C-alpha positions in Angstrom: -14.8 62.9 -61.0 -14.7 59.5 -60.1 -11.3 57.8 -59.9 -11.3 54.2 -60.9 -8.7 51.3 -58.9 -7.0 52.4 -61.6 -6.2 55.0 -61.4 -5.7 55.7 -57.8 -3.0 53.4 -58.1 -1.0 55.2 -61.2 -1.7 58.1 -58.6 -0.1 56.3 -55.6 2.6 55.5 -57.7 3.4 59.2 -58.5 2.9 60.7 -55.3 5.6 57.4 -53.5 8.2 59.1 -56.1 8.3 55.4 -57.8 7.8 57.2 -61.6 10.3 60.2 -60.6 12.7 61.3 -63.5 12.7 61.5 -67.2 10.1 60.8 -69.5 11.2 60.1 -73.1 13.8 61.9 -74.2 15.0 65.6 -74.4 14.2 66.6 -78.6 16.1 69.5 -79.9 14.4 71.4 -82.9 17.5 72.9 -85.0 16.7 76.5 -86.7 18.2 79.8 -86.2 18.6 78.6 -82.6 18.1 75.3 -80.9 15.0 75.1 -78.7 15.1 72.0 -76.3 12.1 69.9 -75.1 11.4 67.2 -72.7 9.6 66.1 -69.4 10.2 65.0 -66.4 8.7 63.9 -62.7 10.2 65.4 -59.8 8.9 64.6 -56.4 5.7 63.0 -57.7 4.6 66.4 -60.4 5.4 66.2 -64.2 6.7 68.9 -65.9 6.8 69.4 -69.2 9.7 72.3 -70.0 11.2 74.2 -73.5 14.6 75.9 -72.7 16.0 77.7 -75.4 19.5 77.4 -76.0 22.2 80.3 -74.3 24.6 82.2 -75.5 27.5 84.0 -74.3 29.4 87.2 -74.7 32.5 89.5 -74.3 31.9 91.9 -71.9 35.5 93.5 -72.3 36.9 90.9 -69.4 35.6 87.2 -69.8 33.2 85.7 -71.2 29.9 86.1 -69.4 26.7 82.7 -69.9 23.4 84.0 -71.2 20.8 81.4 -69.7 18.0 80.8 -72.1 14.5 81.3 -71.4 13.0 78.6 -69.6 9.0 77.9 -69.5 7.7 75.0 -67.5 4.4 73.5 -67.5 3.7 72.1 -63.8 0.9 69.2 -63.8 0.1 69.8 -60.0 -4.2 68.8 -59.9 -4.6 65.0 -60.1 -6.9 66.1 -63.6 -3.7 67.2 -65.4 -1.8 64.1 -63.9 -4.5 61.6 -65.2 -3.9 63.6 -68.7 -0.3 63.6 -68.6 -0.7 60.0 -68.2 -2.9 60.0 -71.0 -1.0 61.3 -73.3 3.0 60.5 -71.8 2.0 56.9 -70.4 3.4 54.9 -73.4 7.0 56.9 -72.3 7.1 55.8 -68.6 9.4 52.6 -67.7 6.0 51.1 -66.1 3.3 48.6 -67.3 0.3 50.3 -65.4 1.2 53.2 -66.7 1.6 51.7 -70.4 -1.6 50.4 -70.2 -3.5 53.5 -69.0 -1.7 55.5 -71.8 -2.7 52.8 -74.0 -6.7 52.9 -73.6 -6.4 56.5 -74.8 -4.7 56.1 -77.8 -6.3 56.7 -80.9 -7.9 54.6 -83.3 -6.8 54.0 -86.7 
């Protein structure tokens, strides 16, 4: 797949660590157990995660904490990274990422 100069620039920013950090805000789905969902970029790799609520129980001596199940989806290839920008670029605090994402926004 041929990449445009805009896509190459976004991938270079991503590899340089300029866009590292949280993407948007963490979302909490409440119900029987809370589920925390969010996206972040670490070391130039976008990651989407879902994490269940942790639980505690008393083992007869002290309270023990059991962490909730965490599922991470890593966007490791260039095509997947560009897919991440297309879907979630509007949440990133960067004008180039927002402009790239706007091109793929569905028309009403």
